[in-house]
Phi, psi and omega in degrees: 000123182285147179294154180291151177297150175285130181273123182237123174258128176254115184246123186249132177283136176290349180270008178304145184297159180306136180092353180241057184286171179304313183295323180293318178294315180301321182296314184286326177292315179300321181300319187257347183246354182281087179234158184304329182276003182247136174247099188268136173230135181244132178215160175257135173267104186289331178198170182306317181294320177298317178298317180297320179297317181292323178293315180299320178296317179295321178298320181290346180250022173083037179300138177252321184220138175242117173259129176240144171249104184182191180253196184295329177297320178288324174305317180296315182298309185281329181299325179300326182285344185255000183303134176059028175248172178274353186286132180267139179258124173244140187241120170262106190287120175229017179271193181267325182256313177056046179297321179298309182296318181297321181300318184267015177056036173280126182304147184275346175273130185307316181294319178296322179294314180300319179295314182294321182288336181295336179242019184284161175261158177273139182217136176273132179233161178285161176225139175263158172227142176239108187051039178089349180274118182294147167220153188242337182247286180218163173224136182233145186237352184240226177304327180293344171268318185298324184294339178297327179301313179289323180297321181293337178281343183288135179286348179237163181241166179129180184292319183299309177299328179295316179290325176296318177298321178297321179294320179296313183284342175300326179275318188277335186298129179273108180293148174204155181285149176241136167249128188235133175242121181258120176051034178058020186234330185231128178249129181237144178240128179238109184301314181211072179292135176270316179244127180217089186246137171251125186245133169263325175245180192283331192222161173291319188136165180067014180091001181276105185269095183282331181224079190304333185253011179295140178240142186276355189223025182258004179074017182227154169249166181236128176265132176234124183231136171231122181285161182303318183291340180263354185296320178302329179294324176296316183297326179279349179241033188299334179299332180291337176292338183253345180256008174082019181239023181302324182294349178268355180282128177303137180097351177269113180265136179225134177220142175255145188202167172261320181220141180225135177240127181242127174247122179247163182290325181212157179299149177205153181298157171236157175249137175234116180053042176083003178250137181278132179238119177284144179221144178264001183258141177277340180255154179224131176249125180252129177231161174247138174253101185297129174046051184266353183226139175261129181232160175267124181241120181299154174257135352288149186283341180093174187282343184267357182294000000 
């Protein structure tokens, strides 16, 4: 008796960039994944809730692999539904930043990505949570969260609008002190942090490597902080954000941890995987869920795996 075909759901974001339409994605996936041992289904995720419903239906029918065509925001949405399951997540990057795909050396062209994922290996990776909300790439609590508000208003995507949003929020962002407790053992005080990022993977997206040495499977997250007085030094060394040497810039603080507790003076939005999340709480608790998600990693996986 032959084994049953592997059930694969291909879920495409309607926000995919121009030229990466549903039909275009379906064509390249079908080309590289249409094998006798595969049972392929193609659907569009009209919005996060619609995507979650379709994933839950597929899970109840024995889903083995979920391929998504989208960006880090869609990774966040669908990844939550797959936590602690046997289902593997494969990402065909069609977003603006694609930090998840870039970390795992998934090609940025849809056909190349579909081809690479067709022979990829399964790998368990860690997941972070912010007040219980999962994140897979990064989470930001200061100016690095506020700039998402301006970026989301932009009609176009890419690095240039991202930097413009950062410039706007550099003026508008309301600074406040943070008290931080790491693993119930170390307490740090930051009078006015400008950048306060927790990273599970190495970069924000677009090639900006905020945590060059972050690993997805070590059971740890990485905190990166830059104080207001040190922020101009970052701006004059912006190339280091893209060449993987940001941690060598004076004034950049980095700590690895299992759990982090942040107390702020007043509530403020946080960003999780590039999406802004409003919160009514002044405190934020960050935890790591070790190896809680299965992902497809192309071979060779590269040095950052």
